[in-house]
C-alpha positions in Angstrom: 89.4 80.7 102.7 89.8 83.7 104.9 90.5 87.2 103.6 90.8 90.6 105.2 89.8 93.4 102.8 90.2 97.2 103.0 87.6 99.3 101.2 89.1 102.7 100.5 86.5 105.5 100.7 86.8 109.2 100.1 84.8 112.4 99.5 83.3 112.5 96.0 83.5 108.8 95.4 80.8 107.0 93.4 79.0 104.6 95.7 78.0 102.2 93.0 81.7 101.6 92.4 82.0 100.5 96.0 78.6 98.7 96.5 78.8 96.5 93.4 82.2 95.1 94.4 81.3 94.9 98.1 78.2 92.8 97.3 80.1 90.3 95.2 83.1 89.9 97.5 81.2 89.6 100.7 78.9 87.0 99.1 81.7 84.6 99.9 80.5 84.7 103.5 77.4 82.8 102.5 79.5 80.3 100.5 81.6 78.7 103.1 84.4 81.4 103.2 85.2 84.2 105.5 85.6 87.8 104.4 86.5 90.4 107.1 86.6 94.0 106.0 87.1 97.5 107.1 86.0 100.8 105.6 89.0 103.0 105.4 89.5 106.6 104.5 91.1 110.0 105.2 88.3 110.8 107.6 85.8 108.9 109.8 82.9 110.0 107.6 83.0 110.6 103.8 80.4 112.1 101.5 79.8 110.5 98.1 79.3 112.4 94.8 75.5 112.5 95.4 75.7 113.9 98.9 75.2 110.6 100.8 77.3 110.2 103.9 79.1 107.0 104.8 80.6 106.7 108.3 82.5 104.4 110.6 85.7 104.6 108.5 89.1 103.7 110.0 91.3 106.7 109.4 94.5 106.1 107.3 95.4 102.6 108.5 98.5 100.9 107.1 97.0 99.2 104.0 99.8 96.6 103.8 98.2 94.6 106.6 95.2 93.7 104.4 95.0 90.8 102.0 93.0 92.9 99.5 92.7 96.7 99.0 89.9 98.0 96.9 89.7 101.6 95.5 86.5 102.9 93.8 86.3 105.8 91.4 84.4 109.1 91.1 85.0 112.3 89.3 87.0 113.7 92.3 89.8 111.1 91.6 91.0 113.5 88.9 91.8 116.0 91.7 92.7 113.6 94.5 95.5 112.0 92.5 97.5 115.2 93.2 96.8 115.1 96.9 100.2 113.9 98.3 98.7 113.0 101.7 96.1 110.8 100.2 98.3 109.3 97.6 101.1 108.7 100.1 98.6 106.8 102.3 97.5 104.7 99.3 101.1 103.7 98.6 101.0 101.6 101.8 99.0 99.2 99.8 102.0 98.3 97.7 102.7 95.1 99.7 99.1 93.9 99.8 98.6 90.6 98.1 95.7 91.9 96.0 95.0 95.4 94.7 91.7 96.2 93.0 90.1 99.3 91.5 87.0 100.2 89.6 86.5 103.0 87.2 88.7 106.0 87.9 90.0 104.4 91.1 92.7 103.3 88.7 93.9 107.0 88.5 94.6 106.8 92.2 96.5 103.6 91.9 98.5 105.0 89.1 99.3 108.2 91.0 100.5 106.0 93.9 102.8 104.1 91.6 100.9 100.9 92.0 100.4 100.4 88.2 104.0 100.9 87.2 104.9 98.4 84.5 101.4 97.0 84.4 98.5 96.9 81.9 95.3 98.4 83.3 91.9 99.8 82.4 89.6 102.5 83.7 86.5 104.5 82.7 86.9 105.2 79.0 86.7 108.9 79.7 89.9 108.7 81.6 92.1 106.5 79.3 94.4 109.4 78.5 94.8 110.4 82.1 95.8 106.9 83.1 98.3 106.3 80.3 101.3 108.0 81.8 101.1 105.9 85.0 100.9 102.4 83.6 102.6 100.3 80.9 99.5 100.2 78.7 95.8 101.2 78.9 93.6 98.4 77.6 90.1 99.1 76.3 88.5 96.3 78.3 86.0 95.8 81.0 88.4 94.1 83.4 92.2 93.6 83.3 94.2 91.5 85.6 98.0 91.9 85.6 99.5 89.8 88.3 98.1 90.8 91.7 96.4 94.0 90.4 92.9 94.0 88.9 91.4 97.1 87.3 87.9 97.6 86.0 86.2 100.0 83.6 83.1 102.2 84.2 80.9 102.4 87.2 78.6 99.3 86.7 81.7 97.2 86.1 81.9 97.0 89.9 79.4 94.1 89.8 81.5 92.1 87.2 84.8 92.8 88.9 83.3 91.6 92.2 82.5 88.3 90.7 85.8 88.2 88.8 87.7 88.6 92.1 85.5 85.9 93.7 86.5 83.6 90.9 90.1 84.6 91.2 90.2 83.9 94.9 88.2 80.6 94.7 87.1 79.0 91.5 84.5 79.1 88.7 81.9 77.2 90.5 81.9 79.5 93.5 81.7 82.5 91.2 78.7 81.0 89.5 77.0 80.5 92.9 77.7 84.1 93.8 76.4 85.2 90.4 73.2 83.2 91.0 72.6 84.7 94.4 73.0 88.2 92.9 70.6 87.3 90.0 73.2 88.7 87.7 73.3 86.8 84.3 75.9 88.9 82.5 79.2 87.8 84.1 81.1 85.2 82.0 83.5 83.2 84.2 86.6 81.5 83.0 89.4 84.1 82.9 90.1 85.2 86.5 92.7 82.6 87.4 95.2 83.6 84.7 98.1 85.8 85.9 97.3 88.1 82.9 93.7 88.2 81.8 91.5 90.6 79.8 87.7 90.4 80.2 86.3 92.2 77.2 83.7 95.0 77.1 80.2 93.7 77.0 79.8 95.5 73.7 82.6 93.5 72.1 81.6 90.4 70.2 83.4 87.1 70.7 86.3 86.4 73.0 89.2 88.8 73.7 92.7 87.7 73.1 94.6 87.2 76.3 
């Protein structure tokens, strides 16, 4: 398998949202697959919500040319969703085969119209903000609705990285990636359904899909 991914970065983003997913997805390069990626953003260098600078971003590329577009969260998403220049650029992801967000990155997908008619999740603190821009907000750790996958709060980035690995390949590959990351909490077996709900870690038992 070969995939080309775009990681959307922006000022005020939360780096763990990005790094957890990045680690999981790019682990495929050590498992016989090929993941190419580009850091993309509204500027060549962005500064995260703790003051760390991340550079070498490709500025405002057409996101439709990528196989997968990933959007992290951060408190600034609440403001950025009203930035028509940024949101207009994000709309170019509409034709990407896969669209993924973690935490309040879902607010940006919603603002761009990419969650219209879909069920989704986000950081629990932002459920009410997301509700007008999707069909239904689910109180879950991960929600897949067709080709769009959304994740809950910050540390969910690790789980959603493994979820997408499983979705793109299979359960065995996800388990290999999980082992390499020494991350025992992910529970494979849901990612290859066109609609899937991965429950919150605090929820006992299995979620109804």
